[in-house]
PQR file with spaces between the fields and no chain letter, atoms N, CA, C, O and H, PARSE charges and radii, in Angstrom:
ATOM       1  N    UNK     1      63.633  116.732  163.738 -0.4000 1.5000
ATOM       2  CA   UNK     1      64.267  115.273  164.083 -0.0000 2.0000
ATOM       3  C    UNK     1      65.341  114.842  165.058  0.5500 1.7000
ATOM       4  O    UNK     1      65.590  113.825  165.705 -0.5500 1.4000
ATOM       5  N    UNK     2      65.958  116.234  164.869 -0.4000 1.5000
ATOM       6  CA   UNK     2      67.204  115.850  166.599 -0.0000 2.0000
ATOM       7  C    UNK     2      66.374  116.500  167.338  0.5500 1.7000
ATOM       8  O    UNK     2      67.168  116.626  168.270 -0.5500 1.4000
ATOM       9  H    UNK     2      65.756  117.060  164.344  0.4000 1.0000
ATOM      10  N    UNK     3      65.352  117.075  167.750 -0.4000 1.5000
ATOM      11  CA   UNK     3      64.380  116.895  169.020 -0.0000 2.0000
ATOM      12  C    UNK     3      64.095  115.659  169.627  0.5500 1.7000
ATOM      13  O    UNK     3      64.323  115.380  170.804 -0.5500 1.4000
ATOM      14  H    UNK     3      64.706  116.973  166.993  0.4000 1.0000
ATOM      15  N    UNK     4      63.396  114.656  168.459 -0.4000 1.5000
ATOM      16  CA   UNK     4      62.822  113.867  168.859 -0.0000 2.0000
ATOM      17  C    UNK     4      64.102  112.978  168.889  0.5500 1.7000
ATOM      18  O    UNK     4      63.931  112.241  169.861 -0.5500 1.4000
ATOM      19  H    UNK     4      63.210  114.883  167.503  0.4000 1.0000
ATOM      20  N    UNK     5      65.423  112.648  168.251 -0.4000 1.5000
ATOM      21  CA   UNK     5      66.428  112.095  168.473 -0.0000 2.0000
ATOM      22  C    UNK     5      66.808  112.165  170.292  0.5500 1.7000
ATOM      23  O    UNK     5      66.843  111.222  171.083 -0.5500 1.4000
ATOM      24  H    UNK     5      65.561  113.247  167.461  0.4000 1.0000
ATOM      25  N    UNK     6      67.036  113.497  170.523 -0.4000 1.5000
ATOM      26  CA   UNK     6      67.522  113.939  172.278 -0.0000 2.0000
ATOM      27  C    UNK     6      66.417  113.153  173.019  0.5500 1.7000
ATOM      28  O    UNK     6      66.691  112.334  173.897 -0.5500 1.4000
ATOM      29  H    UNK     6      67.008  114.262  169.880  0.4000 1.0000
ATOM      30  N    UNK     7      65.075  113.456  172.602 -0.4000 1.5000
ATOM      31  CA   UNK     7      64.408  113.349  173.703 -0.0000 2.0000
ATOM      32  C    UNK     7      63.817  111.856  173.583  0.5500 1.7000
ATOM      33  O    UNK     7      62.886  111.461  174.285 -0.5500 1.4000
ATOM      34  H    UNK     7      64.853  114.121  171.889  0.4000 1.0000
ATOM      35  N    UNK     8      64.525  111.001  172.524 -0.4000 1.5000
ATOM      36  CA   UNK     8      64.580  109.396  172.885 -0.0000 2.0000
ATOM      37  C    UNK     8      65.395  109.301  173.713  0.5500 1.7000
ATOM      38  O    UNK     8      64.907  108.732  174.689 -0.5500 1.4000
ATOM      39  H    UNK     8      65.282  111.322  171.954  0.4000 1.0000
ATOM      40  N    UNK     9      66.553  109.598  173.876 -0.4000 1.5000
ATOM      41  CA   UNK     9      67.877  109.866  174.210 -0.0000 2.0000
ATOM      42  C    UNK     9      68.096  109.838  175.521  0.5500 1.7000
ATOM      43  O    UNK     9      68.897  109.171  176.175 -0.5500 1.4000
ATOM      44  H    UNK     9      66.949  110.061  173.083  0.4000 1.0000
ATOM      45  N    UNK    10      66.675  111.255  176.095 -0.4000 1.5000
ATOM      46  CA   UNK    10      67.012  111.173  177.605 -0.0000 2.0000
ATOM      47  C    UNK    10      66.078  110.690  178.049  0.5500 1.7000
ATOM      48  O    UNK    10      66.132  110.667  179.278 -0.5500 1.4000
ATOM      49  H    UNK    10      66.024  111.797  175.563  0.4000 1.0000
ATOM      50  N    UNK    11      64.639  110.003  177.380 -0.4000 1.5000
ATOM      51  CA   UNK    11      64.051  109.639  178.211 -0.0000 2.0000
ATOM      52  C    UNK    11      64.156  107.611  178.737  0.5500 1.7000
ATOM      53  O    UNK    11      63.568  106.986  179.620 -0.5500 1.4000
ATOM      54  H    UNK    11      64.595  110.022  176.381  0.4000 1.0000
ATOM      55  N    UNK    12      65.402  107.083  177.456 -0.4000 1.5000
ATOM      56  CA   UNK    12      66.167  106.215  177.492 -0.0000 2.0000
ATOM      57  C    UNK    12      66.613  106.387  178.855  0.5500 1.7000
ATOM      58  O    UNK    12      66.059  105.882  179.832 -0.5500 1.4000
ATOM      59  H    UNK    12      65.879  107.591  176.739  0.4000 1.0000
ATOM      60  N    UNK    13      67.651  107.130  178.876 -0.4000 1.5000
ATOM      61  CA   UNK    13      68.716  107.367  180.238 -0.0000 2.0000
ATOM      62  C    UNK    13      67.602  107.492  181.718  0.5500 1.7000
ATOM      63  O    UNK    13      67.709  106.945  182.815 -0.5500 1.4000
ATOM      64  H    UNK    13      68.101  107.539  178.083  0.4000 1.0000
ATOM      65  N    UNK    14      66.652  108.350  181.237 -0.4000 1.5000
ATOM      66  CA   UNK    14      65.905  108.467  183.043 -0.0000 2.0000
ATOM      67  C    UNK    14      65.164  106.637  183.114  0.5500 1.7000
ATOM      68  O    UNK    14      65.289  106.148  184.237 -0.5500 1.4000
ATOM      69  H    UNK    14      66.566  108.795  180.346  0.4000 1.0000
ATOM      70  N    UNK    15      64.753  106.084  182.494 -0.4000 1.5000
ATOM      71  CA   UNK    15      64.363  104.898  182.087 -0.0000 2.0000
ATOM      72  C    UNK    15      65.344  104.019  182.863  0.5500 1.7000
ATOM      73  O    UNK    15      64.919  103.499  183.895 -0.5500 1.4000
ATOM      74  H    UNK    15      64.652  106.482  181.582  0.4000 1.0000
ATOM      75  N    UNK    16      66.801  103.756  182.430 -0.4000 1.5000
ATOM      76  CA   UNK    16      67.350  103.447  183.174 -0.0000 2.0000
ATOM      77  C    UNK    16      67.922  103.511  184.107  0.5500 1.7000
ATOM      78  O    UNK    16      68.445  102.521  184.617 -0.5500 1.4000
ATOM      79  H    UNK    16      67.147  104.178  181.592  0.4000 1.0000
ATOM      80  N    UNK    17      68.017  105.246  184.828 -0.4000 1.5000
ATOM      81  CA   UNK    17      68.491  105.526  185.950 -0.0000 2.0000
ATOM      82  C    UNK    17      67.238  105.275  186.913  0.5500 1.7000
ATOM      83  O    UNK    17      67.474  104.912  188.065 -0.5500 1.4000
ATOM      84  H    UNK    17      67.592  106.050  184.413  0.4000 1.0000
ATOM      85  N    UNK    18      66.112  105.426  186.556 -0.4000 1.5000
ATOM      86  CA   UNK    18      64.752  104.288  187.570 -0.0000 2.0000
ATOM      87  C    UNK    18      64.548  102.967  187.790  0.5500 1.7000
ATOM      88  O    UNK    18      63.934  102.604  188.793 -0.5500 1.4000
ATOM      89  H    UNK    18      65.920  105.722  185.621  0.4000 1.0000
ATOM      90  N    UNK    19      65.038  102.073  186.876 -0.4000 1.5000
ATOM      91  CA   UNK    19      65.232  101.253  187.366 -0.0000 2.0000
ATOM      92  C    UNK    19      66.187  100.339  187.873  0.5500 1.7000
ATOM      93  O    UNK    19      65.971   99.196  188.278 -0.5500 1.4000
ATOM      94  H    UNK    19      65.537  102.368  186.061  0.4000 1.0000
ATOM      95  N    UNK    20      67.899  101.306  187.778 -0.4000 1.5000
ATOM      96  CA   UNK    20      68.643  100.258  188.194 -0.0000 2.0000
ATOM      97  C    UNK    20      68.578  101.166  189.709  0.5500 1.7000
ATOM      98  O    UNK    20      69.204  100.562  190.580 -0.5500 1.4000
ATOM      99  H    UNK    20      68.075  102.234  187.448  0.4000 1.0000
ATOM     100  N    UNK    21      67.992  102.412  190.183 -0.4000 1.5000
ATOM     101  CA   UNK    21      67.987  102.718  190.965 -0.0000 2.0000
ATOM     102  C    UNK    21      67.427  102.090  192.248  0.5500 1.7000
ATOM     103  O    UNK    21      68.046  101.694  193.235 -0.5500 1.4000
ATOM     104  H    UNK    21      67.483  102.903  189.475  0.4000 1.0000
ATOM     105  N    UNK    22      66.065  102.093  191.990 -0.4000 1.5000
ATOM     106  CA   UNK    22      65.515  100.749  193.213 -0.0000 2.0000
ATOM     107  C    UNK    22      66.358   99.738  193.923  0.5500 1.7000
ATOM     108  O    UNK    22      66.370   99.270  195.061 -0.5500 1.4000
ATOM     109  H    UNK    22      65.563  102.415  191.187  0.4000 1.0000
ATOM     110  N    UNK    23      67.258   99.529  192.520 -0.4000 1.5000
ATOM     111  CA   UNK    23      67.292   97.974  192.866 -0.0000 2.0000
ATOM     112  C    UNK    23      68.861   97.948  194.195  0.5500 1.7000
ATOM     113  O    UNK    23      69.172   97.166  195.093 -0.5500 1.4000
ATOM     114  H    UNK    23      67.249   99.909  191.596  0.4000 1.0000
ATOM     115  N    UNK    24      69.402   99.085  193.720 -0.4000 1.5000
ATOM     116  CA   UNK    24      70.521   99.689  194.266 -0.0000 2.0000
ATOM     117  C    UNK    24      70.315  100.286  195.791  0.5500 1.7000
ATOM     118  O    UNK    24      71.143  100.244  196.701 -0.5500 1.4000
ATOM     119  H    UNK    24      69.148   99.721  192.990  0.4000 1.0000
ATOM     120  N    UNK    25      68.882  100.897  195.827 -0.4000 1.5000
ATOM     121  CA   UNK    25      68.173  100.886  197.511 -0.0000 2.0000
ATOM     122  C    UNK    25      67.995   99.761  198.122  0.5500 1.7000
ATOM     123  O    UNK    25      68.318   99.578  199.296 -0.5500 1.4000
ATOM     124  H    UNK    25      68.210  100.931  195.087  0.4000 1.0000
ATOM     125  N    UNK    26      67.544   99.035  197.491 -0.4000 1.5000
ATOM     126  CA   UNK    26      67.346   97.731  197.872 -0.0000 2.0000
ATOM     127  C    UNK    26      68.338   96.830  198.806  0.5500 1.7000
ATOM     128  O    UNK    26      68.153   96.334  199.917 -0.5500 1.4000
ATOM     129  H    UNK    26      67.281   99.184  196.537  0.4000 1.0000
ATOM     130  N    UNK    27      69.267   96.813  198.082 -0.4000 1.5000
ATOM     131  CA   UNK    27      70.447   96.054  198.221 -0.0000 2.0000
ATOM     132  C    UNK    27      71.086   96.565  199.279  0.5500 1.7000
ATOM     133  O    UNK    27      71.774   95.864  200.020 -0.5500 1.4000
ATOM     134  H    UNK    27      69.418   97.216  197.179  0.4000 1.0000
ATOM     135  N    UNK    28      70.847   98.323  199.502 -0.4000 1.5000
ATOM     136  CA   UNK    28      71.924   98.970  200.426 -0.0000 2.0000
ATOM     137  C    UNK    28      71.117   99.144  201.822  0.5500 1.7000
ATOM     138  O    UNK    28      71.626   99.588  202.851 -0.5500 1.4000
ATOM     139  H    UNK    28      70.288   98.892  198.899  0.4000 1.0000
ATOM     140  N    UNK    29      69.735   98.707  201.677 -0.4000 1.5000
ATOM     141  CA   UNK    29      68.645   98.651  202.880 -0.0000 2.0000
ATOM     142  C    UNK    29      68.639   97.739  203.596  0.5500 1.7000
ATOM     143  O    UNK    29      68.287   97.831  204.772 -0.5500 1.4000
ATOM     144  H    UNK    29      69.322   98.347  200.840  0.4000 1.0000
ATOM     145  N    UNK    30      68.982   96.792  203.110 -0.4000 1.5000
ATOM     146  CA   UNK    30      69.402   95.484  203.765 -0.0000 2.0000
ATOM     147  C    UNK    30      69.797   95.465  205.264  0.5500 1.7000
ATOM     148  O    UNK    30      70.993   95.656  205.480 -0.5500 1.4000
ATOM     149  H    UNK    30      69.268   96.718  202.155  0.4000 1.0000
ATOM     150  N    UNK    31      68.821   95.224  206.562 -0.4000 1.5000
ATOM     151  CA   UNK    31      69.962   94.906  207.804 -0.0000 2.0000
ATOM     152  C    UNK    31      69.449   94.250  208.475  0.5500 1.7000
ATOM     153  O    UNK    31      68.231   94.234  208.297 -0.5500 1.4000
ATOM     154  H    UNK    31      67.849   95.069  206.386  0.4000 1.0000
ATOM     155  N    UNK    32      69.969   93.371  209.570 -0.4000 1.5000
ATOM     156  CA   UNK    32      69.549   92.739  209.978 -0.0000 2.0000
ATOM     157  C    UNK    32      68.437   92.842  210.825  0.5500 1.7000
ATOM     158  O    UNK    32      68.447   94.035  211.129 -0.5500 1.4000
ATOM     159  H    UNK    32      70.958   93.384  209.715  0.4000 1.0000
ATOM     160  N    UNK    33      67.309   92.225  211.494 -0.4000 1.5000
ATOM     161  CA   UNK    33      66.686   92.185  212.044 -0.0000 2.0000
ATOM     162  C    UNK    33      66.782   92.433  213.955  0.5500 1.7000
ATOM     163  O    UNK    33      67.672   91.817  214.540 -0.5500 1.4000
ATOM     164  H    UNK    33      67.301   91.256  211.247  0.4000 1.0000
ATOM     165  N    UNK    34      66.268   92.920  214.397 -0.4000 1.5000
ATOM     166  CA   UNK    34      66.825   93.426  215.752 -0.0000 2.0000
ATOM     167  C    UNK    34      65.766   91.776  216.593  0.5500 1.7000
ATOM     168  O    UNK    34      64.935   90.943  216.232 -0.5500 1.4000
ATOM     169  H    UNK    34      65.545   93.421  213.922  0.4000 1.0000
ATOM     170  N    UNK    35      66.543   92.149  217.825 -0.4000 1.5000
ATOM     171  CA   UNK    35      65.377   91.418  218.716 -0.0000 2.0000
ATOM     172  C    UNK    35      64.202   91.931  218.961  0.5500 1.7000
ATOM     173  O    UNK    35      63.541   91.186  219.684 -0.5500 1.4000
ATOM     174  H    UNK    35      67.218   92.826  218.119  0.4000 1.0000
ATOM     175  N    UNK    36      63.656   92.909  218.655 -0.4000 1.5000
ATOM     176  CA   UNK    36      62.584   93.735  218.903 -0.0000 2.0000
ATOM     177  C    UNK    36      61.862   93.541  217.720  0.5500 1.7000
ATOM     178  O    UNK    36      60.682   93.195  217.659 -0.5500 1.4000
ATOM     179  H    UNK    36      64.193   93.514  218.068  0.4000 1.0000
ATOM     180  N    UNK    37      62.677   93.798  216.698 -0.4000 1.5000
ATOM     181  CA   UNK    37      61.732   93.071  216.082 -0.0000 2.0000
ATOM     182  C    UNK    37      61.002   91.886  215.202  0.5500 1.7000
ATOM     183  O    UNK    37      60.151   91.722  214.328 -0.5500 1.4000
ATOM     184  H    UNK    37      63.636   94.080  216.747  0.4000 1.0000
ATOM     185  N    UNK    38      61.947   91.157  216.060 -0.4000 1.5000
ATOM     186  CA   UNK    38      61.791   89.770  215.988 -0.0000 2.0000
ATOM     187  C    UNK    38      61.099   89.553  216.878  0.5500 1.7000
ATOM     188  O    UNK    38      60.333   88.984  216.101 -0.5500 1.4000
ATOM     189  H    UNK    38      62.639   91.290  216.771  0.4000 1.0000
ATOM     190  N    UNK    39      60.462   89.425  218.086 -0.4000 1.5000
ATOM     191  CA   UNK    39      59.564   89.687  218.650 -0.0000 2.0000
ATOM     192  C    UNK    39      58.730   90.179  218.677  0.5500 1.7000
ATOM     193  O    UNK    39      57.874   89.735  219.443 -0.5500 1.4000
ATOM     194  H    UNK    39      61.084   89.888  218.717  0.4000 1.0000
ATOM     195  N    UNK    40      58.496   91.074  218.096 -0.4000 1.5000
ATOM     196  CA   UNK    40      57.031   91.473  217.326 -0.0000 2.0000
ATOM     197  C    UNK    40      56.717   90.343  216.444  0.5500 1.7000
ATOM     198  O    UNK    40      55.659   89.722  216.546 -0.5500 1.4000
ATOM     199  H    UNK    40      59.191   91.435  217.474  0.4000 1.0000
ATOM     200  N    UNK    41      57.301   90.166  215.886 -0.4000 1.5000
ATOM     201  CA   UNK    41      57.121   89.355  214.196 -0.0000 2.0000
ATOM     202  C    UNK    41      56.302   87.714  215.431  0.5500 1.7000
ATOM     203  O    UNK    41      55.181   87.259  215.202 -0.5500 1.4000
ATOM     204  H    UNK    41      58.161   90.671  215.802  0.4000 1.0000
ATOM     205  N    UNK    42      57.244   87.164  216.620 -0.4000 1.5000
ATOM     206  CA   UNK    42      56.900   86.399  216.639 -0.0000 2.0000
ATOM     207  C    UNK    42      55.772   86.348  217.400  0.5500 1.7000
ATOM     208  O    UNK    42      55.355   85.228  217.697 -0.5500 1.4000
ATOM     209  H    UNK    42      58.154   87.533  216.806  0.4000 1.0000
ATOM     210  N    UNK    43      55.091   87.462  217.843 -0.4000 1.5000
ATOM     211  CA   UNK    43      53.820   88.018  218.654 -0.0000 2.0000
ATOM     212  C    UNK    43      53.073   87.984  217.528  0.5500 1.7000
ATOM     213  O    UNK    43      51.976   87.428  217.463 -0.5500 1.4000
ATOM     214  H    UNK    43      55.430   88.372  217.602  0.4000 1.0000
ATOM     215  N    UNK    44      53.551   88.491  216.730 -0.4000 1.5000
ATOM     216  CA   UNK    44      52.014   88.894  214.834 -0.0000 2.0000
ATOM     217  C    UNK    44      51.294   87.301  215.068  0.5500 1.7000
ATOM     218  O    UNK    44      50.217   87.020  215.595 -0.5500 1.4000
ATOM     219  H    UNK    44      54.442   88.942  216.783  0.4000 1.0000
ATOM     220  N    UNK    45      52.500   86.267  214.366 -0.4000 1.5000
ATOM     221  CA   UNK    45      52.265   85.032  214.414 -0.0000 2.0000
ATOM     222  C    UNK    45      51.624   84.385  215.343  0.5500 1.7000
ATOM     223  O    UNK    45      50.777   83.561  214.995 -0.5500 1.4000
ATOM     224  H    UNK    45      53.374   86.496  213.938  0.4000 1.0000
ATOM     225  N    UNK    46      51.850   84.584  216.528 -0.4000 1.5000
ATOM     226  CA   UNK    46      51.001   83.646  218.028 -0.0000 2.0000
ATOM     227  C    UNK    46      49.475   84.687  217.812  0.5500 1.7000
ATOM     228  O    UNK    46      48.474   84.203  218.340 -0.5500 1.4000
ATOM     229  H    UNK    46      52.537   85.253  216.810  0.4000 1.0000
ATOM     230  N    UNK    47      49.333   85.716  217.257 -0.4000 1.5000
ATOM     231  CA   UNK    47      48.076   86.804  216.892 -0.0000 2.0000
ATOM     232  C    UNK    47      47.650   85.402  216.231  0.5500 1.7000
ATOM     233  O    UNK    47      47.264   84.461  216.925 -0.5500 1.4000
ATOM     234  H    UNK    47      50.146   86.109  216.828  0.4000 1.0000
ATOM     235  N    UNK    48      47.736   85.350  215.067 -0.4000 1.5000
ATOM     236  CA   UNK    48      47.419   85.026  213.935 -0.0000 2.0000
ATOM     237  C    UNK    48      46.511   83.457  214.629  0.5500 1.7000
ATOM     238  O    UNK    48      45.434   83.081  214.165 -0.5500 1.4000
ATOM     239  H    UNK    48      48.050   86.114  214.503  0.4000 1.0000
ATOM     240  N    UNK    49      47.240   82.746  215.780 -0.4000 1.5000
ATOM     241  CA   UNK    49      46.708   81.650  216.250 -0.0000 2.0000
ATOM     242  C    UNK    49      46.102   81.641  216.949  0.5500 1.7000
ATOM     243  O    UNK    49      45.449   80.605  217.078 -0.5500 1.4000
ATOM     244  H    UNK    49      48.114   83.052  216.157  0.4000 1.0000
ATOM     245  N    UNK    50      45.826   82.930  218.049 -0.4000 1.5000
ATOM     246  CA   UNK    50      45.133   83.516  219.093 -0.0000 2.0000
ATOM     247  C    UNK    50      44.189   83.611  218.298  0.5500 1.7000
ATOM     248  O    UNK    50      43.297   82.764  218.358 -0.5500 1.4000
ATOM     249  H    UNK    50      46.356   83.771  217.944  0.4000 1.0000
ATOM     250  N    UNK    51      44.142   84.391  217.586 -0.4000 1.5000
ATOM     251  CA   UNK    51      42.822   84.641  216.828 -0.0000 2.0000
ATOM     252  C    UNK    51      41.689   83.698  216.244  0.5500 1.7000
ATOM     253  O    UNK    51      40.498   83.893  216.487 -0.5500 1.4000
ATOM     254  H    UNK    51      44.866   85.079  217.537  0.4000 1.0000
ATOM     255  N    UNK    52      42.204   82.555  215.375 -0.4000 1.5000
ATOM     256  CA   UNK    52      41.361   81.656  215.014 -0.0000 2.0000
ATOM     257  C    UNK    52      41.255   80.914  215.941  0.5500 1.7000
ATOM     258  O    UNK    52      40.744   79.928  215.410 -0.5500 1.4000
ATOM     259  H    UNK    52      43.172   82.397  215.178  0.4000 1.0000
ATOM     260  N    UNK    53      41.426   80.600  217.360 -0.4000 1.5000
ATOM     261  CA   UNK    53      41.622   80.099  218.413 -0.0000 2.0000
ATOM     262  C    UNK    53      40.246   80.321  219.054  0.5500 1.7000
ATOM     263  O    UNK    53      39.403   79.438  219.212 -0.5500 1.4000
ATOM     264  H    UNK    53      41.841   81.401  217.792  0.4000 1.0000
ATOM     265  N    UNK    54      40.092   81.958  219.501 -0.4000 1.5000
ATOM     266  CA   UNK    54      39.055   82.584  220.256 -0.0000 2.0000
ATOM     267  C    UNK    54      38.433   83.711  219.237  0.5500 1.7000
ATOM     268  O    UNK    54      38.221   84.797  219.777 -0.5500 1.4000
ATOM     269  H    UNK    54      40.777   82.675  219.373  0.4000 1.0000
ATOM     270  N    UNK    55      38.156   83.629  218.046 -0.4000 1.5000
ATOM     271  CA   UNK    55      37.405   84.193  217.389 -0.0000 2.0000
ATOM     272  C    UNK    55      37.705   85.995  217.691  0.5500 1.7000
ATOM     273  O    UNK    55      36.929   86.771  217.134 -0.5500 1.4000
ATOM     274  H    UNK    55      38.328   82.747  217.607  0.4000 1.0000
ATOM     275  N    UNK    56      38.271   86.287  218.134 -0.4000 1.5000
ATOM     276  CA   UNK    56      38.517   87.292  218.538 -0.0000 2.0000
ATOM     277  C    UNK    56      38.904   88.397  217.511  0.5500 1.7000
ATOM     278  O    UNK    56      39.533   88.074  216.503 -0.5500 1.4000
ATOM     279  H    UNK    56      38.902   85.657  218.586  0.4000 1.0000
ATOM     280  N    UNK    57      38.575   89.594  217.718 -0.4000 1.5000
ATOM     281  CA   UNK    57      38.452   90.558  216.660 -0.0000 2.0000
ATOM     282  C    UNK    57      38.568   92.433  217.529  0.5500 1.7000
ATOM     283  O    UNK    57      38.382   92.803  218.688 -0.5500 1.4000
ATOM     284  H    UNK    57      38.065   89.857  218.537  0.4000 1.0000
ATOM     285  N    UNK    58      38.934   93.131  216.323 -0.4000 1.5000
ATOM     286  CA   UNK    58      38.772   93.865  216.811 -0.0000 2.0000
ATOM     287  C    UNK    58      40.299   94.710  216.960  0.5500 1.7000
ATOM     288  O    UNK    58      41.098   93.773  216.952 -0.5500 1.4000
ATOM     289  H    UNK    58      39.085   92.830  215.382  0.4000 1.0000
ATOM     290  N    UNK    59      40.890   95.639  217.055 -0.4000 1.5000
ATOM     291  CA   UNK    59      42.113   96.850  217.452 -0.0000 2.0000
ATOM     292  C    UNK    59      41.849   96.088  218.756  0.5500 1.7000
ATOM     293  O    UNK    59      41.999   94.916  219.101 -0.5500 1.4000
ATOM     294  H    UNK    59      40.241   96.400  217.062  0.4000 1.0000
ATOM     295  N    UNK    60      41.602   96.701  219.081 -0.4000 1.5000
ATOM     296  CA   UNK    60      41.284   96.899  221.234 -0.0000 2.0000
ATOM     297  C    UNK    60      42.025   95.143  221.572  0.5500 1.7000
ATOM     298  O    UNK    60      42.987   95.004  222.327 -0.5500 1.4000
ATOM     299  H    UNK    60      41.480   97.654  218.801  0.4000 1.0000
ATOM     300  N    UNK    61      41.358   93.977  220.861 -0.4000 1.5000
ATOM     301  CA   UNK    61      41.949   92.877  221.296 -0.0000 2.0000
ATOM     302  C    UNK    61      43.188   92.344  220.714  0.5500 1.7000
ATOM     303  O    UNK    61      43.778   91.496  221.383 -0.5500 1.4000
ATOM     304  H    UNK    61      40.576   94.090  220.247  0.4000 1.0000
ATOM     305  N    UNK    62      43.631   92.658  219.703 -0.4000 1.5000
ATOM     306  CA   UNK    62      44.493   92.879  219.310 -0.0000 2.0000
ATOM     307  C    UNK    62      45.866   93.783  219.922  0.5500 1.7000
ATOM     308  O    UNK    62      47.063   93.527  219.787 -0.5500 1.4000
ATOM     309  H    UNK    62      43.152   93.348  219.160  0.4000 1.0000
ATOM     310  N    UNK    63      45.531   94.358  220.282 -0.4000 1.5000
ATOM     311  CA   UNK    63      46.688   95.708  221.039 -0.0000 2.0000
ATOM     312  C    UNK    63      46.996   95.141  222.375  0.5500 1.7000
ATOM     313  O    UNK    63      48.067   95.389  222.929 -0.5500 1.4000
ATOM     314  H    UNK    63      44.559   94.566  220.391  0.4000 1.0000
ATOM     315  N    UNK    64      45.390   93.810  223.312 -0.4000 1.5000
ATOM     316  CA   UNK    64      45.829   93.658  224.438 -0.0000 2.0000
ATOM     317  C    UNK    64      46.238   92.779  224.347  0.5500 1.7000
ATOM     318  O    UNK    64      46.635   92.551  225.490 -0.5500 1.4000
ATOM     319  H    UNK    64      44.520   93.608  222.862  0.4000 1.0000
ATOM     320  N    UNK    65      46.559   91.735  223.589 -0.4000 1.5000
ATOM     321  CA   UNK    65      47.120   90.959  223.305 -0.0000 2.0000
ATOM     322  C    UNK    65      48.697   91.300  222.609  0.5500 1.7000
ATOM     323  O    UNK    65      49.577   90.494  222.911 -0.5500 1.4000
ATOM     324  H    UNK    65      46.237   91.921  222.660  0.4000 1.0000
ATOM     325  N    UNK    66      48.909   91.941  222.103 -0.4000 1.5000
ATOM     326  CA   UNK    66      50.088   91.965  221.401 -0.0000 2.0000
ATOM     327  C    UNK    66      51.113   92.844  222.779  0.5500 1.7000
ATOM     328  O    UNK    66      52.338   92.723  222.812 -0.5500 1.4000
ATOM     329  H    UNK    66      48.194   92.596  221.858  0.4000 1.0000
ATOM     330  N    UNK    67      50.258   93.764  223.907 -0.4000 1.5000
ATOM     331  CA   UNK    67      50.707   94.017  225.226 -0.0000 2.0000
ATOM     332  C    UNK    67      51.589   93.452  225.615  0.5500 1.7000
ATOM     333  O    UNK    67      52.798   93.673  225.684 -0.5500 1.4000
ATOM     334  H    UNK    67      49.263   93.862  223.879  0.4000 1.0000
ATOM     335  N    UNK    68      50.430   92.041  226.106 -0.4000 1.5000
ATOM     336  CA   UNK    68      50.982   90.642  227.181 -0.0000 2.0000
ATOM     337  C    UNK    68      51.779   89.893  226.312  0.5500 1.7000
ATOM     338  O    UNK    68      52.481   89.127  226.971 -0.5500 1.4000
ATOM     339  H    UNK    68      49.448   91.862  226.050  0.4000 1.0000
ATOM     340  N    UNK    69      51.960   89.795  225.146 -0.4000 1.5000
ATOM     341  CA   UNK    69      53.087   89.087  224.332 -0.0000 2.0000
ATOM     342  C    UNK    69      54.416   89.367  224.386  0.5500 1.7000
ATOM     343  O    UNK    69      55.386   88.631  224.566 -0.5500 1.4000
ATOM     344  H    UNK    69      51.390   90.418  224.611  0.4000 1.0000
ATOM     345  N    UNK    70      54.290   90.908  224.147 -0.4000 1.5000
ATOM     346  CA   UNK    70      55.878   92.109  224.128 -0.0000 2.0000
ATOM     347  C    UNK    70      56.440   91.716  225.330  0.5500 1.7000
ATOM     348  O    UNK    70      57.572   91.286  225.556 -0.5500 1.4000
ATOM     349  H    UNK    70      53.502   91.506  224.001  0.4000 1.0000
ATOM     350  N    UNK    71      55.121   92.000  226.378 -0.4000 1.5000
ATOM     351  CA   UNK    71      55.872   91.947  227.823 -0.0000 2.0000
ATOM     352  C    UNK    71      56.421   90.750  228.637  0.5500 1.7000
ATOM     353  O    UNK    71      57.262   90.467  229.491 -0.5500 1.4000
ATOM     354  H    UNK    71      54.202   92.349  226.195  0.4000 1.0000
ATOM     355  N    UNK    72      55.399   90.192  227.831 -0.4000 1.5000
ATOM     356  CA   UNK    72      56.213   88.122  228.927 -0.0000 2.0000
ATOM     357  C    UNK    72      57.163   87.430  227.379  0.5500 1.7000
ATOM     358  O    UNK    72      57.761   86.357  227.450 -0.5500 1.4000
ATOM     359  H    UNK    72      54.716   90.422  227.138  0.4000 1.0000
């Protein structure tokens, strides 16, 4: 009987730690977006528009577009 109580207490402690640890990690890992990351984000949005207009498909088309967008 005591083993069950101890096991239940340990399980509760582990669950509580598992729930609160990710929340703390998320708070600590929030960093501002760098200019390069913002540029990537903007180019990705432009790619969606370009893809809809020209019906471009495939990794090669995406790579070519992103390369040009990031350079200019």
